[in-house]
C-alpha positions in Angstrom: 7.0 -17.8 61.5 6.0 -14.4 63.0 8.4 -12.7 65.4 6.3 -12.0 68.4 9.1 -10.0 70.4 8.2 -6.7 71.5 9.8 -4.1 69.4 12.7 -1.8 71.1 11.2 1.4 71.9 12.7 4.3 69.9 15.5 6.6 72.0 14.3 10.0 72.7 16.4 12.7 71.1 17.2 14.9 74.1 19.6 17.9 74.2 19.9 17.9 78.0 23.4 16.3 78.4 24.8 18.7 75.7 23.5 22.0 77.8 25.0 20.4 81.1 28.3 19.9 79.4 28.5 23.7 78.1 27.7 24.8 81.5 30.5 22.7 83.1 32.9 24.0 80.6 32.0 27.5 81.1 32.4 27.2 84.9 35.7 25.6 84.4 36.8 28.5 82.1 35.5 31.0 84.7 37.4 29.3 87.6 40.7 29.2 85.5 40.4 33.2 84.8 39.6 33.9 88.5 42.8 32.0 89.5 44.9 33.6 86.8 43.7 37.3 88.1 44.6 36.4 91.7 47.8 35.1 90.8 48.5 38.2 88.8 47.6 40.4 91.8 49.9 38.5 94.2 53.0 38.8 91.7 52.2 42.6 91.4 52.3 43.0 95.2 55.4 41.0 95.6 57.3 43.2 92.9 56.2 46.3 94.6 57.4 45.0 98.1 60.5 43.9 96.5 61.3 47.2 94.7 60.6 49.2 98.0 63.8 49.8 99.9 63.7 49.0 103.6 63.5 51.8 106.0 66.6 52.4 108.0 66.6 52.1 112.0 67.3 56.0 112.2 64.2 56.9 109.9 62.0 54.5 111.9 63.3 56.3 115.1 62.7 59.8 113.6 59.1 58.7 112.4 58.5 57.5 115.9 59.8 60.6 117.5 57.6 62.8 115.1 54.5 60.7 116.2 55.3 61.0 119.9 56.2 64.5 120.1 55.0 67.2 117.6 56.8 70.5 118.2 54.5 73.1 119.5 55.3 76.7 118.3 53.3 80.1 118.5 51.3 81.0 115.8 53.0 83.9 113.8 50.0 85.9 114.0 49.8 85.8 117.8 53.6 86.7 118.1 53.1 89.7 115.8 50.0 90.9 117.7 52.2 90.8 120.8 55.0 92.7 119.2 52.3 95.2 117.8 50.9 95.6 121.4 54.5 96.2 123.0 55.3 98.6 120.4 52.2 100.6 120.8 52.8 100.7 124.6 56.5 102.0 124.1 55.2 104.6 121.8 52.4 105.6 124.3 54.8 105.8 127.3 57.4 107.9 124.9 54.5 110.4 124.2 53.5 110.8 127.8 56.9 111.4 128.8 57.4 114.0 126.1 54.1 115.7 127.1 55.2 115.7 130.7 58.6 117.2 129.9 56.7 120.0 127.8 54.5 120.7 130.7 57.4 121.0 133.0 59.2 123.4 130.7 56.1 125.6 130.3 55.6 125.6 134.1 59.2 126.7 134.7 58.9 129.2 132.0 55.8 130.8 133.7 57.6 130.8 137.0 60.6 132.5 135.4 58.4 135.1 133.8 56.4 135.4 137.2 59.6 136.1 139.0 61.0 138.6 136.5 57.4 140.4 136.8 57.9 140.6 140.6 61.5 141.8 140.4 60.2 144.7 138.1 57.6 145.5 140.4 59.9 145.6 143.3 62.4 147.8 141.4 59.4 150.2 140.3 58.2 150.2 144.0 61.7 151.3 145.3 62.0 154.0 142.6 58.5 155.4 143.3 59.3 155.4 147.2 58.6 158.5 149.1 61.6 161.0 149.2 63.9 160.1 152.1 63.8 162.5 155.1 67.0 163.6 156.4 70.0 165.9 155.6 71.8 165.7 152.4 75.3 164.9 152.7 78.0 165.0 149.6 80.1 161.9 149.5 83.2 161.8 147.6 84.0 158.2 146.1 87.1 156.8 147.6 89.3 153.9 146.7 87.7 150.6 146.7 84.1 151.9 147.1 81.4 151.1 144.5 78.1 152.6 144.0 76.2 149.7 145.6 78.7 149.7 148.6 78.2 153.2 149.3 74.4 153.0 149.5 74.9 150.0 151.9 77.2 152.1 153.9 74.5 154.9 154.5 71.7 152.4 154.8 69.7 153.3 151.9 68.8 151.4 148.7 70.6 151.6 145.6 67.3 152.8 143.8 67.2 155.6 146.4 70.8 156.4 145.8 70.2 156.5 141.9 67.2 158.7 142.5 69.3 161.3 144.4 71.9 161.2 141.6 70.1 160.8 138.2 73.2 161.8 136.2 75.5 159.4 137.4 76.1 155.9 136.1 76.7 153.4 138.8 79.4 151.7 136.6 81.0 154.9 135.7 82.1 156.5 139.3 85.6 157.6 139.6 87.7 157.9 142.7 88.3 161.4 143.9 86.2 162.9 141.0 82.6 161.4 141.5 80.5 163.1 144.3 77.4 161.7 145.2 74.2 163.0 147.1 73.6 160.8 150.2 70.6 161.3 152.6 71.6 160.9 156.3 69.7 161.2 159.4 72.0 164.1 160.9 75.4 165.3 161.0 76.4 165.2 164.7 79.4 167.3 166.4 80.8 165.3 169.1 80.6 167.2 172.5 81.7 166.4 176.2 80.8 162.7 177.0 79.6 161.9 173.7 80.8 158.4 173.1 79.5 156.3 170.4 76.9 154.3 172.5 75.4 157.7 173.9 75.1 159.2 170.4 73.5 156.0 169.1 70.7 156.1 171.7 70.2 159.8 171.1 69.4 159.2 167.3 67.9 155.8 167.8 70.4 153.9 165.6 72.9 151.3 166.3 76.5 152.1 167.5 77.8 149.6 164.6 75.8 151.7 161.9 77.5 155.0 163.2 80.8 153.2 162.9 80.3 151.8 159.4 79.0 155.3 158.2 82.1 156.9 159.5 84.6 154.0 158.7 85.4 153.6 162.4 87.2 150.5 163.5 87.6 151.4 167.3 85.0 152.8 169.6 86.6 156.2 169.9 85.6 159.6 169.4 87.3 163.2 169.7 85.6 166.6 170.7 84.5 168.6 167.8 84.5 165.7 165.6 81.6 165.5 163.0 79.9 162.0 163.0 77.5 161.1 160.1 74.3 159.4 161.7 72.9 157.1 158.9 69.2 156.4 158.4 67.9 153.6 160.7 
């Protein structure tokens, strides 16, 4: 008797389930590898943190102070420039003072030279003065007298006295030996009523000058006395 049942269809040979399985296995392996890498990194960080010593409170305070206030100092270049400027200013002032001192010395030297020239000119003028008018009187040097003092006594200059006595050295006069030629206005012989005041008026000189020339200390004259009348 023939079997009329429909035959079972043949199963299709498909590779789809196998591919799906392989993909799933690959995904699991990838996830396991990523998880292992993450755990390894965490472990490394933990070891680094544990191996780093904790900072003390003092160090933390120092760091905070450094962050809050940073020291401000001048740049070395700026300080050097200031020192250079100050040194240059000091040198300039010293040079100015030296220059001023030199100029003052030169001016003082010129002043002294001018003074010397004027003194020489005065001396030459006195030396070349016109000859004194009057009477020549011979004076014998007495104790305590000097060349300059004798010139003053007779109201003549030292140069004029030297001109009258060219061979005599002022510092070499000797008492009672040296005789000097002196110019006087006149030699007056005292007569009746010739008191010093009257005689002085007569010759146009002062009474004191007659007393000095004759070394008188009192206003007294004697008849017949010879009075030296000095130049006015």
